[in-house]
N, C-alpha and C positions, 0 to 999 in steps of 0.2 A: 752392471759389471759382474759377472761370476763366472765362474769356473768351477765345473762339476768333473772330478775324477772317480771311476771306480776301481776300489783295491782291495782285493781279499773279503769281498761280500759287503765291503763298506763303501759308502758314497761320502766323498770330500767336495764340500762347497765352499769355496772361498770367494769372499767378496769385501767391499768397502765395508766398514763399519757403519751401521744406520746413525750413529752419532754423528759421523763425518760427513757421512752423504745427503743430511738434512740440510746444512748448512756449510758447517765445519771450516769456516775460514777463521784465521788467527785475528784477535784484537791486538793491534800493536801500538806501542809509545808511539811519539813523534820520532824517535830516533831509528825504528824499525824491529825493537825487542818485543819479543812475542810475550803477549801478559795472558791470555788464555784464548781457549777455543770459543767462538761464538755458536751456543746451540739455540736455533730458530726454526720454526714451522716443522719441528719433527713430525708431528701427527698429520701433516699435508703432506699424503703420499702423491708420488708421481714422477714425472721426467726432471731432470735435473741436467745443465749444461754448464761446462766449464772450459777454461784452456789452460794447460799446464806445459810448459816449455815448447810453444807453439802449435800443440797438439789439440784440437777440439775433441773433450770427451761428451759423452752422453752417459748417463745412469740413471736408472729407474728405483728411487727410494722408496724403502717399505721400512716401519719401524720394526723393531727386535722381534715384537708380540706377532707382527703380521708373519714373519719368516717362520718363526718356532711354531705358532699354530698351523700353519699350512703342512710344514712338514708333518706334523702329529697327525692332521685330519687328512693326508694320503699316505699314512701308514708305515713312517718313519719311526724309528726309535733313536733318540738322541743318545749318543756314545759320548761325546765329549763337544767340548766348544773351547776354541782356542782364540786369544787375542794376542797374536805375535808382536813383539818388541825387538828392539836391539840390544844386544849384549853390550853392556857398558866398556867392555875391554876393546869393542869396534868402533867406539865413537871417537878413538884418535885416527883412524882412517877414515871416519866418513862422521866428520863433525855436523853436518847439516842434519844429520838425523837424532839430534839430542832432543826433538820435542817428542820422539817416539816413545820415550820414557815418560811424558807427561799425559798423550792421551792416544787411545788406540787408532790406528788408521784402518786395519782390515780384521775382520773377524773370519774363522773358519769354523763351518760345523761339520763335524764326522758323525753320519748318520748310517743306519744299516736298515733293512727290511726283513721283520722276522719272518 
């Protein structure tokens, strides 16, 4: 799952962070408290399926090096990489996003063709 936008000569690619698309599930205590994200099968690239809020999703997991090396091989220059998170002041309004301060869910690549 990714989105590509072209803006002002730059290409912006937004995707699930490869760390989260590998497995990315939370290991929890018996009371449900999140302890840490499970990172497994990171180098096993390919299709991943999961359900969230009753909706089925399919993603094609790739490692970070696969993404970056393919951008370079196809002639892109990487201008910036962004791992967005939630601002602390927004946690009062959206407390369920507190895990966004612990691990990245998304990654944004800002690319340019010379």
